[in-house]
C-alpha positions in Angstrom: -28.4 -17.3 -1.1 -26.1 -14.6 -2.4 -24.2 -12.3 -0.1 -24.1 -8.8 -1.5 -22.1 -5.9 -0.1 -23.3 -2.3 -0.4 -20.7 0.5 -0.2 -22.3 3.9 -0.2 -21.5 7.6 0.3 -22.8 8.5 3.7 -22.6 12.2 2.9 -25.1 11.9 0.1 -28.7 11.9 1.3 -29.9 10.4 -1.9 -27.4 7.6 -1.5 -28.6 6.8 2.0 -32.2 6.7 0.8 -31.3 4.5 -2.2 -29.3 2.2 0.0 -32.3 1.4 2.2 -34.5 0.9 -0.9 -31.9 -1.3 -2.5 -31.3 -3.3 0.7 -35.0 -4.1 1.0 -35.3 -5.0 -2.7 -32.3 -7.5 -2.4 -33.6 -9.1 0.8 -37.0 -9.8 -0.8 -35.0 -11.8 -3.4 -33.4 -13.9 -0.6 -30.1 -12.1 -0.6 -28.0 -11.5 2.4 -27.0 -7.8 2.4 -23.9 -6.4 4.2 -23.6 -2.6 4.4 -20.0 -1.5 4.4 -18.2 1.8 5.1 -15.9 3.0 2.4 -13.1 2.9 5.0 -13.8 -0.7 6.1 -10.6 -2.7 6.7 -12.1 -6.2 7.1 -14.3 -7.2 4.2 -16.5 -10.3 4.6 -16.9 -13.0 2.0 -19.1 -11.5 -0.7 -20.5 -12.8 -4.0 -20.5 -9.2 -5.4 -20.7 -5.7 -4.2 -22.6 -2.5 -5.2 -20.9 0.9 -5.0 -23.6 3.5 -4.4 -22.4 7.0 -4.9 -20.3 8.9 -7.5 -16.9 8.2 -9.0 -15.2 9.0 -5.7 -17.1 6.2 -4.0 -16.2 3.9 -6.9 -12.5 4.7 -6.5 -12.6 3.8 -2.8 -14.6 0.7 -3.5 -12.0 -0.4 -6.1 -9.1 -0.3 -3.7 -11.2 -2.3 -1.1 -12.5 -5.0 -3.5 -9.9 -5.5 -6.2 -7.3 -7.4 -4.1 -10.1 -9.8 -3.1 -11.4 -10.4 -6.6 -14.9 -9.3 -5.6 -17.0 -8.1 -8.6 -18.4 -4.6 -8.2 -21.3 -2.7 -9.9 -21.2 1.0 -9.7 -24.6 2.8 -9.3 -24.3 6.5 -9.9 -25.4 9.0 -7.3 -23.0 11.7 -8.4 -22.8 14.1 -11.3 -20.6 12.6 -14.0 -20.8 8.9 -13.2 -18.0 7.8 -15.6 -16.9 4.9 -13.4 -20.2 4.4 -11.5 -21.9 4.0 -14.9 -25.4 2.6 -14.0 -28.1 5.1 -13.2 -30.5 4.1 -10.3 -33.5 3.9 -12.6 -31.7 1.2 -14.7 -30.1 -0.6 -11.8 -33.1 -2.8 -10.7 -33.8 -4.5 -14.0 -30.1 -5.0 -14.5 -29.7 -6.4 -11.0 -32.4 -9.0 -11.8 -30.1 -10.3 -14.6 -27.0 -10.1 -12.4 -28.7 -12.2 -9.6 -29.6 -14.8 -12.3 -25.9 -14.9 -13.4 -26.5 -13.1 -16.6 -23.6 -10.7 -16.7 -20.0 -10.3 -17.9 -16.9 -9.1 -16.1 -14.8 -6.2 -17.4 -11.3 -6.3 -15.8 -9.5 -3.0 -15.2 -5.8 -2.6 -14.5 -5.0 -1.4 -11.0 -1.8 0.6 -10.2 0.4 -0.5 -7.3 2.6 2.3 -5.8 5.4 1.7 -3.3 7.1 4.6 -1.5 10.4 3.6 0.2 12.6 5.7 2.5 15.0 4.9 5.4 12.1 5.0 7.9 9.0 3.7 6.0 7.7 1.6 3.2 4.1 2.3 2.0 2.3 0.3 -0.6 -1.1 1.4 -1.9 -3.4 0.8 -4.9 -5.0 3.2 -7.3 -7.5 2.8 -10.0 -7.1 6.1 -11.8 -3.7 7.6 -11.2 -0.7 8.5 -9.2 0.2 12.2 -9.2 3.4 13.8 -7.9 3.0 17.6 -7.7 4.8 20.5 -6.1 2.4 20.8 -3.2 1.6 24.0 -1.3 5.1 25.5 -2.2 4.2 25.7 -5.8 7.8 25.8 -7.0 9.1 23.8 -10.0 10.2 20.3 -9.2 12.3 17.7 -11.1 11.1 14.1 -11.2 13.6 11.5 -12.5 12.0 8.5 -14.2 13.4 5.2 -15.5 13.3 1.4 -15.5 16.1 -0.3 -13.5 19.3 1.0 -15.2 17.4 2.4 -18.2 17.0 6.1 -17.7 13.9 7.7 -19.2 13.8 11.4 -18.5 13.9 14.2 -16.0 10.4 15.8 -15.9 10.8 19.5 -14.9 7.6 21.4 -14.1 4.7 21.3 -11.7 4.6 17.6 -11.6 3.8 14.3 -13.3 0.7 12.2 -13.7 1.0 8.4 -14.1 -2.4 7.2 -15.2 -3.9 3.8 -15.9 -6.1 3.4 -19.0 -9.1 3.9 -16.7 -7.6 7.0 -15.3 -6.7 8.4 -18.8 -10.1 10.1 -18.9 -9.5 11.8 -15.5 -6.8 14.4 -14.6 -4.4 13.1 -17.3 -7.0 14.0 -20.0 -7.4 17.5 -18.5 -3.6 17.9 -18.8 -3.8 17.0 -22.5 -3.0 13.3 -22.2 -4.5 10.8 -24.6 -7.6 8.6 -24.1 -6.5 5.0 -23.7 -8.9 2.0 -24.1 -9.3 0.3 -20.7 -8.4 -3.1 -22.0 -4.8 -2.1 -22.7 -1.9 -3.0 -20.3 -0.2 0.4 -20.3 0.4 3.5 -18.2 0.3 7.1 -19.4 2.9 9.6 -18.3 1.5 13.1 -18.6 3.7 16.1 -17.5 1.9 18.9 -15.5 2.9 22.3 -17.0 6.3 21.1 -18.2 9.0 23.8 -18.4 10.0 22.7 -21.9 8.3 22.5 -25.3 9.6 19.0 -26.0 8.1 16.9 -23.2 4.8 15.4 -24.2 2.6 12.6 -22.8 4.1 9.1 -23.2 2.5 5.7 -23.2 4.6 2.9 -21.6 4.1 -0.8 -21.1 3.4 -2.2 -17.7 5.9 -5.1 -18.2 8.6 -3.3 -16.3 8.2 -1.3 -13.0 8.6 2.4 -13.4 11.0 4.0 -10.9 10.7 7.6 -9.8 12.7 10.0 -7.6 12.0 13.6 -6.8 15.0 16.0 -7.0 14.6 19.0 -4.7 16.5 22.2 -4.8 15.4 23.3 -1.3 14.4 21.6 1.9 11.4 23.9 2.1 9.9 22.1 -0.9 7.4 19.5 0.2 6.1 17.7 -3.0 3.1 15.5 -2.6 2.2 12.1 -4.0 -1.5 11.7 -4.5 -3.4 8.5 -5.3 -6.8 8.8 -7.0 -6.9 12.3 -5.5 -7.9 10.7 -2.2 -4.7 9.6 -0.4 -1.8 12.0 -0.1 1.8 11.5 1.1 4.7 14.0 1.4 7.7 12.8 -0.6 11.2 13.3 0.6 14.4 13.8 -1.5 15.7 10.3 -0.7 12.4 8.5 -1.2 12.2 6.0 -4.1 8.8 5.4 -5.8 8.0 2.2 -7.7 5.0 1.9 -9.9 3.7 -1.3 -11.4 0.6 -3.2 -12.4 -1.2 -4.7 -9.3 -1.4 -8.4 -9.0 -5.2 -8.4 -9.2 -7.3 -6.2 -11.6 -10.6 -4.6 -10.6 -13.5 -6.8 -11.7 -16.3 -4.6 -12.9 -19.7 -5.9 -13.6 -20.3 -4.6 -17.1 -23.6 -3.0 -18.0 -24.4 -3.9 -21.6 -26.3 -0.7 -22.0 -23.2 1.4 -21.1 -20.5 0.5 -23.5 -17.2 2.3 -23.3 -17.5 4.4 -26.4 -21.1 5.2 -25.7 -20.0 6.6 -22.3 -17.2 8.7 -24.0 -19.8 10.2 -26.4 -22.6 10.9 -23.9 -20.6 11.9 -20.8 -17.4 13.4 -22.2 -19.0 14.6 -25.4 -16.2 12.8 -27.4 -16.4 13.3 -31.1 -18.9 16.2 -31.0 -18.2 19.3 -33.0 -17.9 22.6 -31.1 
């Protein structure tokens, strides 16, 4: 008997309906089904998990499941479905193969972010990106970046995006960053509205941790560090931020009908002429 978790977006009526249908379908095939909240802290032992929702649900699922090495299949109930790549109509025949062991795993790099100050140490994971921006104040901020004693640059502008290859097609792409194939072990540094003509997106290796500090001109500035657009932390002037590759990648169950370049072409219209 396989134990399968279902993580679904409770705010989507369609996802609730599909969850009940999917649960019944799995139980008829002698599977034990565990329905989980996207904020669940204690994850039971699972053979695999299904993320039922849009890309936002998939981002939450990735942070829950990646540290445990649990494979996850994203079933799209949202609009774009770039991460949750399998449509419901295609999910059931594909799941028949998955239950029979006929599937492959696509590993995706996870980003580990640690914020340290005199009073706190916070460590979190992200699948897409870490973004440091000026917050509600909207004033220009300066972000110092480097590796140990190797200074990289001061980024002056509205902020900085540090994206994984998976996240290179999210906010980083909208800020004119490059598309990076998800099998590469790199990060993309994309400035947000830089106040210079010379700072452009930069691709760096994940072999060395990236160190960031925010340099503030006024105590009224309250810059924000955002992870996957879902977790937000106010950053102080003495806080140090360390970014590195997480110990465990996300293990995605790859749908052979949804290859990476096919998704780029069909969902992001990559390569089409205007």
